[in-house]
Biopython code that builds the backbone (N, CA, C, O; Angstrom):
import numpy as np
from Bio.PDB.StructureBuilder import StructureBuilder

atoms = [
    (1, "THR", "N", (-59.227, 61.390, -62.430)),
    (1, "THR", "CA", (-59.364, 60.380, -63.245)),
    (1, "THR", "C", (-58.254, 59.378, -63.260)),
    (1, "THR", "O", (-58.460, 58.225, -63.637)),
    (2, "ASN", "N", (-56.760, 59.907, -62.751)),
    (2, "ASN", "CA", (-55.874, 58.978, -62.367)),
    (2, "ASN", "C", (-56.265, 58.024, -61.116)),
    (2, "ASN", "O", (-56.132, 56.800, -61.119)),
    (3, "GLU", "N", (-56.691, 58.677, -60.215)),
    (3, "GLU", "CA", (-57.063, 57.601, -59.011)),
    (3, "GLU", "C", (-58.160, 56.637, -59.389)),
    (3, "GLU", "O", (-58.154, 55.500, -58.917)),
    (4, "GLN", "N", (-59.010, 57.001, -60.138)),
    (4, "GLN", "CA", (-60.077, 55.957, -60.694)),
    (4, "GLN", "C", (-59.290, 54.790, -61.370)),
    (4, "GLN", "O", (-59.315, 53.593, -61.085)),
    (5, "ARG", "N", (-58.612, 55.421, -62.305)),
    (5, "ARG", "CA", (-57.747, 54.244, -62.826)),
    (5, "ARG", "C", (-57.031, 53.280, -61.923)),
    (5, "ARG", "O", (-56.962, 52.095, -62.249)),
    (6, "SER", "N", (-56.474, 53.735, -60.762)),
    (6, "SER", "CA", (-55.568, 53.242, -59.913)),
    (6, "SER", "C", (-56.634, 52.484, -59.197)),
    (6, "SER", "O", (-56.219, 51.480, -58.617)),
    (7, "VAL", "N", (-57.939, 52.736, -59.098)),
    (7, "VAL", "CA", (-58.854, 51.801, -58.306)),
    (7, "VAL", "C", (-59.262, 50.758, -59.073)),
    (7, "VAL", "O", (-59.449, 49.636, -58.601)),
    (8, "ALA", "N", (-59.458, 51.114, -60.542)),
    (8, "ALA", "CA", (-59.741, 49.981, -61.365)),
    (8, "ALA", "C", (-58.673, 48.931, -61.513)),
    (8, "ALA", "O", (-58.870, 47.761, -61.841)),
    (9, "THR", "N", (-57.674, 49.417, -61.269)),
    (9, "THR", "CA", (-56.683, 48.368, -61.615)),
    (9, "THR", "C", (-56.296, 47.233, -60.608)),
    (9, "THR", "O", (-56.009, 46.041, -60.721)),
    (10, "SER", "N", (-56.428, 48.242, -59.432)),
    (10, "SER", "CA", (-56.241, 47.262, -57.968)),
    (10, "SER", "C", (-57.267, 46.327, -58.210)),
    (10, "SER", "O", (-56.934, 45.190, -58.542)),
    (11, "ASN", "N", (-58.547, 46.636, -58.092)),
    (11, "ASN", "CA", (-59.714, 45.598, -58.335)),
    (11, "ASN", "C", (-59.291, 44.557, -59.428)),
    (11, "ASN", "O", (-59.737, 43.411, -59.373)),
    (12, "VAL", "N", (-58.556, 44.894, -60.278)),
    (12, "VAL", "CA", (-58.354, 43.848, -61.463)),
    (12, "VAL", "C", (-57.459, 42.955, -60.743)),
    (12, "VAL", "O", (-57.669, 41.749, -60.608)),
    (13, "ASP", "N", (-56.366, 43.643, -60.246)),
    (13, "ASP", "CA", (-55.405, 42.713, -59.977)),
    (13, "ASP", "C", (-55.930, 41.903, -58.622)),
    (13, "ASP", "O", (-55.354, 40.833, -58.429)),
    (14, "GLU", "N", (-56.733, 42.199, -57.868)),
    (14, "GLU", "CA", (-57.237, 41.267, -56.616)),
    (14, "GLU", "C", (-57.978, 40.303, -57.305)),
    (14, "GLU", "O", (-57.785, 39.124, -57.008)),
    (15, "ASN", "N", (-59.021, 40.669, -58.416)),
    (15, "ASN", "CA", (-59.788, 39.721, -59.045)),
    (15, "ASN", "C", (-58.567, 38.552, -59.465)),
    (15, "ASN", "O", (-58.620, 37.394, -59.051)),
    (16, "ILE", "N", (-57.508, 39.050, -60.325)),
    (16, "ILE", "CA", (-56.625, 37.937, -60.842)),
    (16, "ILE", "C", (-55.979, 37.153, -59.980)),
    (16, "ILE", "O", (-55.601, 36.016, -60.263)),
    (17, "ILE", "N", (-55.766, 37.861, -58.576)),
    (17, "ILE", "CA", (-55.006, 37.049, -57.750)),
    (17, "ILE", "C", (-55.849, 35.864, -57.042)),
    (17, "ILE", "O", (-55.423, 34.751, -56.735)),
    (18, "VAL", "N", (-57.489, 36.515, -56.811)),
    (18, "VAL", "CA", (-58.351, 35.390, -56.088)),
    (18, "VAL", "C", (-58.131, 34.277, -57.297)),
    (18, "VAL", "O", (-57.365, 33.351, -57.031)),
    (19, "THR", "N", (-58.674, 34.299, -58.446)),
    (19, "THR", "CA", (-58.528, 33.401, -59.486)),
    (19, "THR", "C", (-57.638, 32.544, -59.700)),
    (19, "THR", "O", (-57.958, 31.403, -60.031)),
    (20, "LEU", "N", (-56.151, 32.971, -59.535)),
    (20, "LEU", "CA", (-55.121, 32.083, -59.371)),
    (20, "LEU", "C", (-55.155, 31.400, -58.087)),
    (20, "LEU", "O", (-54.633, 30.286, -58.117)),
    (21, "SER", "N", (-55.572, 31.726, -57.104)),
    (21, "SER", "CA", (-56.004, 31.116, -55.795)),
    (21, "SER", "C", (-56.586, 29.992, -56.043)),
    (21, "SER", "O", (-56.073, 28.911, -55.752)),
    (22, "ASP", "N", (-57.865, 30.138, -56.681)),
    (22, "ASP", "CA", (-58.715, 29.497, -57.015)),
    (22, "ASP", "C", (-58.504, 28.089, -57.757)),
    (22, "ASP", "O", (-59.160, 27.057, -57.616)),
    (23, "VAL", "N", (-57.440, 28.330, -58.557)),
    (23, "VAL", "CA", (-56.984, 27.598, -59.678)),
    (23, "VAL", "C", (-55.897, 26.863, -58.838)),
    (23, "VAL", "O", (-55.880, 25.647, -59.027)),
    (24, "GLU", "N", (-54.895, 27.395, -57.859)),
    (24, "GLU", "CA", (-54.199, 26.541, -57.070)),
    (24, "GLU", "C", (-54.970, 25.588, -56.150)),
    (24, "GLU", "O", (-54.520, 24.469, -55.904)),
    (25, "THR", "N", (-55.863, 25.925, -55.758)),
    (25, "THR", "CA", (-57.095, 25.210, -54.678)),
    (25, "THR", "C", (-57.625, 24.166, -55.645)),
    (25, "THR", "O", (-57.792, 23.058, -55.135)),
    (26, "THR", "N", (-57.896, 24.271, -56.807)),
    (26, "THR", "CA", (-58.740, 23.098, -57.570)),
    (26, "THR", "C", (-57.944, 22.223, -57.797)),
    (26, "THR", "O", (-58.220, 21.032, -57.654)),
    (27, "LYS", "N", (-56.478, 22.785, -58.307)),
    (27, "LYS", "CA", (-55.316, 21.627, -58.610)),
    (27, "LYS", "C", (-55.026, 20.724, -57.043)),
    (27, "LYS", "O", (-54.995, 19.494, -57.011)),
    (28, "ILE", "N", (-54.898, 21.295, -56.246)),
    (28, "ILE", "CA", (-54.537, 20.450, -55.127)),
    (28, "ILE", "C", (-56.056, 19.694, -54.745)),
    (28, "ILE", "O", (-55.909, 18.701, -54.033)),
    (29, "GLU", "N", (-57.090, 19.928, -55.010)),
    (29, "GLU", "CA", (-58.308, 19.138, -54.712)),
    (29, "GLU", "C", (-58.440, 18.056, -55.792)),
    (29, "GLU", "O", (-59.192, 17.082, -55.769)),
    (30, "ILE", "N", (-57.529, 18.428, -56.778)),
    (30, "ILE", "CA", (-57.962, 17.210, -57.753)),
    (30, "ILE", "C", (-56.785, 16.040, -57.676)),
    (30, "ILE", "O", (-56.893, 14.820, -57.796)),
    (31, "ASN", "N", (-55.567, 16.907, -57.420)),
    (31, "ASN", "CA", (-54.440, 15.939, -57.294)),
    (31, "ASN", "C", (-53.706, 16.380, -56.130)),
    (31, "ASN", "O", (-52.855, 17.269, -56.120)),
    (32, "PRO", "N", (-54.233, 15.463, -54.830)),
    (32, "PRO", "CA", (-53.532, 15.883, -53.634)),
    (32, "PRO", "C", (-51.751, 15.626, -53.384)),
    (32, "PRO", "O", (-51.022, 16.169, -52.553)),
    (33, "SER", "N", (-51.436, 14.679, -54.354)),
    (33, "SER", "CA", (-50.050, 14.490, -54.272)),
    (33, "SER", "C", (-49.231, 15.874, -54.769)),
    (33, "SER", "O", (-48.059, 16.054, -54.440)),
    (34, "ILE", "N", (-49.775, 16.569, -55.373)),
    (34, "ILE", "CA", (-49.012, 18.058, -55.725)),
    (34, "ILE", "C", (-48.852, 18.953, -54.562)),
    (34, "ILE", "O", (-48.315, 20.053, -54.699)),
]
sb = StructureBuilder()
sb.init_structure("model")
sb.init_model(0)
sb.init_chain("A")
sb.init_seg("    ")
for serial, (resi, resn, name, xyz) in enumerate(atoms, 1):
    if name == "N":
        sb.init_residue(resn, " ", resi, " ")
    sb.init_atom(name, np.array(xyz, "f"), 0.0, 1.0, " ", f" {name:<3s}", serial, name[0])
structure = sb.get_structure()
């Protein structure tokens, strides 16, 4: 059970990181001056 929780947490962390990266990319595309 602990291993499953760890895997689930890792997947969530990866999804959050990807989302943040997408947001940063979008900001750059909208305003290249940043």
